[in-house]
C-alpha positions as CSV (number, residue, x, y, z in Angstrom):
1,M,94.8,99.5,116.9
2,S,91.5,98.9,115.0
3,H,88.4,100.8,116.2
4,L,85.0,101.9,114.9
5,L,84.2,105.4,113.8
6,D,80.5,106.4,113.5
7,N,79.7,102.9,114.7
8,R,80.4,101.8,111.1
9,Y,83.9,102.4,109.8
10,L,86.6,100.0,111.0
11,V,89.9,101.7,111.0
12,I,92.6,99.5,109.5
13,K,95.7,101.7,109.4
14,T,96.8,105.3,109.8
15,L,97.8,106.6,106.4
16,G,99.1,110.0,107.6
17,S,99.0,112.6,110.3
18,G,99.3,116.4,110.1
19,G,98.3,119.7,111.6
20,F,94.8,119.4,110.1
21,G,94.1,115.9,111.5
22,D,94.7,112.3,110.6
23,T,93.9,110.2,107.6
24,Y,92.9,106.5,107.9
25,L,92.4,103.5,105.7
26,A,89.1,102.0,106.9
27,E,86.6,99.3,106.1
28,D,82.9,100.0,105.7
29,T,81.3,97.3,107.9
30,K,77.8,98.1,106.8
31,M,78.5,97.4,103.1
32,P,78.2,93.8,101.9
33,S,81.6,94.1,100.1
34,K,83.3,95.6,103.2
35,R,84.7,98.1,100.8
36,Q,87.7,100.1,101.8
37,C,87.6,103.8,102.1
38,V,89.7,106.8,103.2
39,I,88.6,108.7,106.3
40,K,89.9,112.2,106.8
41,Q,89.7,113.4,110.4
42,L,89.6,117.2,110.5
43,K,90.2,119.2,113.7
44,P,88.1,122.4,113.9
45,V,89.7,125.4,115.5
46,A,86.9,126.9,117.6
47,D,87.2,129.2,120.7
48,N,83.5,129.0,121.7
49,P,80.3,127.1,121.0
50,Q,79.1,129.7,118.5
51,M,82.3,129.4,116.5
52,Y,82.0,125.6,116.5
53,T,78.4,125.9,115.2
54,L,79.6,128.2,112.4
55,L,82.4,125.9,111.4
56,Q,80.0,122.9,111.4
57,Q,77.7,124.7,109.0
58,R,80.6,125.6,106.7
59,F,81.9,122.0,106.9
60,Q,78.6,120.6,105.7
61,R,78.5,123.1,102.9
62,E,82.0,122.3,101.7
63,A,81.3,118.6,102.1
64,A,78.4,119.0,99.7
65,V,80.7,120.6,97.2
66,L,83.1,117.7,97.4
67,E,80.2,115.2,97.0
68,H,79.1,117.0,93.8
69,L,82.7,117.1,92.4
70,G,83.3,113.4,93.0
71,E,79.9,112.3,91.5
72,E,80.5,114.2,88.3
73,S,84.2,113.3,87.7
74,R,86.0,110.1,88.0
75,Y,89.3,112.0,88.5
76,I,88.2,113.2,91.9
77,P,87.6,110.8,94.8
78,K,83.9,110.2,95.6
79,L,82.6,111.4,98.9
80,Y,80.7,108.6,100.6
81,A,79.7,110.3,103.8
82,S,80.5,113.0,106.4
83,F,79.9,113.1,110.1
84,T,81.0,114.6,113.4
85,E,82.2,112.6,116.4
86,N,83.7,113.8,119.7
87,G,84.0,117.3,118.4
88,L,85.9,116.2,115.3
89,F,84.7,116.3,111.7
90,Y,85.2,113.4,109.3
91,L,85.0,112.9,105.6
92,V,84.6,109.4,104.2
93,Q,86.0,109.2,100.7
94,E,86.8,106.7,97.9
95,W,90.0,104.7,98.3
96,I,92.0,105.2,95.1
97,E,94.2,102.3,94.1
98,G,97.6,103.3,92.8
99,L,100.9,105.1,93.4
100,T,101.1,108.8,93.9
101,L,103.2,110.7,91.4
102,A,105.8,111.2,94.1
103,E,106.0,107.4,94.7
104,S,106.2,106.7,91.0
105,V,109.1,109.1,90.4
106,M,111.0,108.1,93.5
107,G,110.5,104.4,93.0
108,Q,110.5,104.0,89.3
109,G,112.6,106.9,88.0
110,I,112.0,110.2,86.3
111,W,109.4,110.6,83.6
112,Q,110.0,111.4,80.0
113,E,108.3,114.5,78.4
114,S,105.5,112.6,76.7
115,A,104.4,111.1,80.0
116,V,104.6,114.5,81.8
117,R,102.5,116.1,79.0
118,A,99.9,113.3,79.3
119,M,99.7,113.8,83.1
120,M,99.3,117.5,82.7
121,I,96.6,117.1,80.1
122,G,94.7,114.8,82.5
123,V,95.0,117.2,85.4
124,L,94.1,120.2,83.4
125,H,90.9,118.6,82.2
126,T,90.1,118.1,85.9
127,L,91.0,121.7,86.8
128,I,88.8,123.0,84.0
129,Y,85.9,121.1,85.6
130,V,86.8,122.3,89.1
131,H,87.6,125.9,88.2
132,D,84.3,126.2,86.2
133,R,82.6,125.6,89.5
134,G,84.5,128.4,91.2
135,I,86.8,126.1,93.2
136,I,90.5,126.4,93.6
137,H,92.3,123.2,94.6
138,R,95.1,124.9,96.5
139,D,97.4,122.0,97.1
140,I,98.5,120.4,93.8
141,K,101.7,118.5,94.4
142,P,103.2,115.0,93.6
143,D,101.7,113.5,96.7
144,N,98.1,114.7,95.8
145,I,98.1,113.1,92.3
146,I,97.3,109.3,92.4
147,L,97.9,107.3,89.3
148,R,95.0,104.9,89.0
149,N,95.6,102.6,86.0
150,G,97.9,105.2,84.6
151,E,95.3,108.1,84.9
152,P,95.8,111.0,87.3
153,V,93.3,111.4,90.1
154,L,93.4,114.7,92.0
155,I,93.0,114.3,95.8
156,D,93.0,116.4,99.0
157,F,91.2,119.6,98.1
158,G,92.2,122.5,100.4
159,A,88.8,124.2,100.6
160,V,87.5,122.1,103.6
161,K,90.8,122.5,105.5
162,E,90.5,126.2,105.2
163,T,86.9,126.2,106.2
164,L,87.7,124.4,109.4
165,N,90.7,126.3,110.4
166,V,89.7,129.9,111.0
167,S,92.4,131.8,112.7
168,A,90.2,134.7,113.7
169,I,86.7,136.2,113.2
170,S,86.1,139.9,113.7
171,N,82.9,140.4,115.6
172,I,82.7,143.9,114.3
173,A,83.2,143.4,110.6
174,H,82.0,139.9,110.5
175,T,84.9,138.9,108.3
176,V,86.8,135.7,108.3
177,R,90.6,135.5,108.2
178,S,91.8,132.1,107.1
179,I,95.1,130.3,107.5
180,V,97.3,129.6,104.4
181,I,96.5,126.3,102.7
182,G,99.2,124.7,100.5
183,T,102.7,123.2,100.4
184,P,105.8,125.3,100.5
185,G,107.7,125.1,97.2
186,F,104.7,124.0,95.2
187,M,102.7,127.1,96.3
188,A,102.7,130.4,94.4
189,S,103.6,133.5,96.3
190,E,100.1,135.0,96.2
191,Q,98.8,131.8,97.7
192,A,101.4,131.9,100.4
193,A,100.1,135.4,101.2
194,G,96.6,133.9,101.6
195,R,95.2,135.1,98.3
196,P,95.0,132.2,95.9
197,F,93.8,132.5,92.3
198,F,92.9,129.9,89.7
199,A,96.3,130.6,88.2
200,S,97.8,129.5,91.5
201,D,96.8,125.9,90.7
202,L,98.5,126.2,87.3
203,Y,101.7,127.4,89.0
204,S,101.6,124.3,91.3
205,L,100.9,122.0,88.3
206,A,104.0,123.3,86.5
207,I,106.2,122.8,89.6
208,T,104.7,119.2,89.9
209,A,105.6,118.5,86.2
210,I,109.1,119.7,86.8
211,F,109.4,117.3,89.7
212,A,108.3,114.5,87.4
213,L,111.0,115.4,84.9
214,T,113.9,115.9,87.4
215,G,113.0,114.0,90.5
216,K,113.9,117.1,92.5
217,Y,111.7,119.0,94.9
218,P,111.6,122.8,94.5
219,Q,113.7,123.3,97.7
220,Q,116.5,121.1,96.0
221,I,116.4,123.2,92.8
222,G,116.7,126.8,93.9
223,T,116.0,130.0,92.0
224,N,117.9,132.5,90.0
225,Q,118.7,135.3,92.5
226,T,118.3,138.0,89.9
227,T,115.1,136.9,88.2
228,G,113.6,134.7,90.9
229,E,113.0,132.0,88.2
230,L,113.2,128.4,89.2
231,H,116.5,127.1,87.9
232,W,115.3,123.6,87.0
233,Q,116.9,122.8,83.6
234,P,120.4,122.1,85.0
235,H,118.8,119.3,87.0
236,L,117.8,117.3,84.0
237,E,119.6,114.0,83.4
238,N,122.4,113.9,80.9
239,G,120.9,113.5,77.4
240,Q,117.4,114.3,78.6
241,R,115.8,116.6,76.0
242,I,112.8,118.9,76.7
243,S,111.1,120.6,73.9
244,A,111.2,124.4,73.5
245,E,107.4,124.4,73.7
246,L,107.2,122.8,77.1
247,K,109.9,125.1,78.4
248,E,107.8,128.1,77.3
249,I,104.7,126.6,79.0
250,F,106.6,126.3,82.2
251,A,108.0,129.8,81.9
252,K,104.6,131.3,81.5
253,A,102.9,129.2,84.2
254,L,105.6,130.1,86.7
255,Q,105.4,133.9,86.3
256,F,105.6,135.7,89.7
257,D,102.5,137.8,88.9
258,P,99.4,135.5,88.4
259,R,98.2,138.0,85.8
260,D,101.2,137.1,83.6
261,R,100.4,133.4,83.7
262,Y,97.8,131.6,81.6
263,G,94.4,133.1,82.1
264,S,92.7,129.7,82.7
265,A,93.3,126.0,82.7
266,R,91.7,125.9,79.2
267,E,94.3,128.3,77.9
268,M,97.2,126.3,79.4
269,L,95.7,123.1,78.0
270,A,95.4,124.6,74.5
271,A,99.1,125.6,74.6
272,L,100.1,122.1,75.8
273,Q,98.0,120.4,73.1
274,V,99.5,122.6,70.4
275,G,103.0,121.6,71.6
276,T,101.9,118.0,71.9
277,F,100.7,118.0,68.3
278,S,103.9,119.7,67.2
279,Q,106.0,117.2,69.1
280,A,104.1,114.2,67.6
281,S,104.5,115.7,64.1
282,H,108.3,116.2,64.5
283,S,108.7,112.6,65.5
284,Q,106.3,111.4,62.8
285,A,104.2,109.7,65.5
286,S,100.9,108.3,64.4
287,Q,99.0,109.9,67.2
288,I,99.6,112.4,70.0
289,P,100.7,111.1,73.4
290,T,97.7,110.4,75.6
291,I,97.3,109.6,79.2
292,A,98.3,106.1,78.3
293,A,101.9,107.4,78.0
294,I,102.2,107.7,81.8
295,P,104.4,105.0,83.2
296,Q,102.2,102.0,84.0
297,L,101.5,101.3,87.7
298,A,103.0,98.2,89.3
299,I,99.7,96.7,90.4
300,P,99.5,92.9,90.5
301,P,96.2,91.0,89.7
302,R,94.0,91.2,92.8
303,K,92.6,87.9,94.2
304,P,90.0,89.0,96.8
305,L,88.0,91.0,94.4
306,A,84.9,90.8,96.6
307,L,86.8,92.7,99.4
308,K,88.3,95.4,97.2
309,P,86.3,95.7,94.0
310,L,87.9,97.5,91.1
311,L,86.2,100.8,90.3
312,F,84.8,101.4,86.8
313,T,83.4,104.7,85.7
314,S,83.1,106.6,82.4
315,L,86.0,108.7,81.0
316,V,85.6,112.5,81.1
317,G,86.5,115.1,78.5
318,G,87.2,112.9,75.5
319,M,90.9,113.7,75.5
320,L,92.0,110.8,77.7
321,G,90.3,108.2,75.5
322,V,92.2,104.9,76.2
323,A,91.5,102.4,79.0
324,I,94.8,101.1,80.3
325,A,95.3,97.4,81.3
326,L,96.8,96.5,84.6
327,S,100.4,95.3,84.4
328,V,102.9,93.6,86.6
329,F,105.7,95.5,84.9
330,V,106.7,99.1,84.8
331,Y,109.0,101.2,82.6
332,R,112.0,102.8,84.3
333,N,114.2,105.0,82.2
334,G,113.2,103.1,79.1
335,S,113.7,99.6,80.6
336,L,111.1,97.0,81.7
337,V,111.3,96.4,85.4
338,S,109.5,93.7,87.4
339,I,106.9,94.7,89.9
340,W,109.0,93.5,92.8
341,Q,111.9,95.8,91.9
342,R,109.7,98.8,92.7
343,L,110.0,98.3,96.4
344,I,113.6,96.9,96.5
345,P,116.6,99.2,96.5
346,Q,118.8,98.2,93.6
347,S,121.8,97.5,95.9
348,S,119.8,94.9,97.8
349,Q,119.0,93.0,94.6
350,K,122.7,92.3,94.0
351,A,124.2,91.6,97.4
352,P,123.4,89.7,100.6
353,F,122.5,91.7,103.7
354,Y,121.2,91.4,107.2
355,F,117.7,92.9,107.8
356,L,115.4,93.6,110.6
357,A,112.3,91.6,109.6
358,D,109.0,93.3,110.4
359,S,106.2,91.4,108.6
360,A,105.4,89.6,105.4
361,F,102.4,89.9,103.0
362,E,101.0,88.1,100.0
363,D,99.6,91.3,98.6
364,I,102.2,93.8,97.6
365,N,99.8,96.7,98.3
366,N,99.6,95.7,101.9
367,A,103.4,95.4,102.1
368,K,103.6,98.9,100.7
369,L,101.2,100.3,103.3
370,R,103.3,98.7,106.0
371,V,106.5,100.2,104.6
372,D,104.8,103.6,104.6
373,K,103.8,103.3,108.2
374,L,107.4,102.3,109.2
375,R,108.8,105.3,107.4
376,N,106.3,107.5,109.3
377,Q,107.6,105.9,112.5
378,G,111.1,107.0,111.7
379,Y,112.5,104.0,109.8
380,S,113.5,106.0,106.7
381,N,115.2,103.1,105.1
382,A,112.3,100.7,105.5
383,G,111.5,98.6,102.4
384,A,110.3,95.3,101.1
385,F,111.6,92.5,98.8
386,W,110.1,89.3,97.3
387,I,111.3,86.4,99.3
388,P,112.0,84.0,96.3
389,D,114.6,86.6,95.1
390,Y,116.8,85.3,98.0
391,P,117.0,81.4,97.7
392,N,118.4,80.9,101.2
393,L,115.1,82.3,102.6
394,G,113.0,79.7,100.8
395,D,110.4,80.1,98.1
396,R,107.4,81.3,99.9
397,Q,105.4,83.8,97.7
398,Y,105.6,86.7,100.1
399,Q,106.8,90.2,100.2
400,Q,109.1,90.6,103.2
401,V,108.9,94.0,104.9
402,Y,112.0,95.1,106.7
403,A,112.6,98.1,109.0
404,E,116.3,98.5,108.3
405,K,119.2,96.7,106.6
406,F,122.6,96.1,108.1
407,A,126.2,95.0,107.2
408,D,126.4,92.7,110.2
409,L,124.2,90.7,112.6
410,A,125.3,92.5,115.7
411,S,124.0,95.9,114.3
412,C,120.7,94.3,113.6
413,E,120.4,92.8,117.0
414,A,121.1,96.1,118.6
415,K,117.9,97.5,117.0
416,L,115.8,94.4,117.5
417,A,114.6,95.0,121.0
418,A,113.5,98.5,120.3
419,H,111.6,97.5,117.2
420,R,109.7,94.7,119.0
421,R,107.6,97.5,120.4
422,Y,106.1,97.9,116.9
423,A,106.2,94.3,115.8
424,A,106.3,91.7,118.6
425,D,107.5,88.9,116.3
426,A,110.3,91.0,114.6
427,Y,113.6,89.2,114.1
428,C,117.0,89.6,112.4
429,A,117.9,87.5,109.4
430,Y,120.3,87.1,106.5
431,A,119.2,87.3,102.9
432,S,121.5,85.8,100.3
433,L,121.4,84.9,96.6
434,N,123.2,81.7,97.5
435,A,120.7,79.0,98.5
436,Q,123.5,77.2,100.4
437,D,124.0,80.2,102.8
438,R,122.3,79.4,106.0
439,A,119.6,81.9,107.1
440,R,120.7,83.5,110.3
441,S,118.0,84.8,112.6
442,Q,117.5,86.0,116.1
């Protein structure tokens, strides 16, 4: 349900919930454009008023750091504001248009080496900027890299989370003991022990790159019981070739002891660029792969530009170089795939099916947000399809969001009553490629 925060920000949707708080998509009602923004609600852990005051001071300090980072780099979301309300702390940040790396891989297929190298180069440039300012990201993973027009934007820095979640303060030694920030599988061992280094971010980036190459999370890959090394190469697709240089980069970045990894993001970037030049030379390419090699995002032309203006800022670092045009097509395993196929399971594109209809949208981005919300509510098979793909449903230019699909109408009807708690106008229907098939609904 929509409500105002700070008497200004109209909450549109909940984007996510977790132990640290909730994340919302909101509209700034005091801006002429009604621009959209992301609001992160953070729950401070404070046992007494003195503790709360301390956390509030630290929150303001860390928010100032985030503001500086976002102003100086277009690859970090801008911080628009921070405030406290009802004992909770809030950050108001730039809304980044695009898929996360996780969504890209799971929806469009695994990436080729040139695209992975380009992504790593982009993120390493950002890490050089961040590390030079004494900041460790602490939570690099596929969900925290958003591909805006093909360029990686790094989101969700862990410093503020740690600041606001102090597990204990010693009144005697006046020392702070913090909880562990990070994601299991993508987090290096020293970080899991509460002692992150700059090299911890490099470890997480290497794990993230391996996810892009294999489509597998670390927990699905497993490790060599003798050496402790991540056993990722057997998970490559048949015929997929990875250069020896990139394998060596992963091997070094994933060393157990952070002192055995690259000494800095600059050093890792240098190694990656040498390998990139070598790879380009071996293939007689005219230029090295750049960030433009990342699979293009499936973003349709936006109509209400006044409501969601596109963001234009200058490029950083010189290595990225190329502005990328929006496209309604994406590359998937070397083939051109229409934008609508990104949200539709391949099986549903070839066969008729019953579905529990939830809602329909003109804008595919709104459809995707609704699908995400349904999945958070437990509908793991929620998805969307373009109505004209199924002639028996008519030719309305909408993306139909469904909660589940079924083999028969009775199974759908059994779920319908329960789902009407989430969508009062939900119904069951039949989608067919045959225009003569009668649409069946309930």
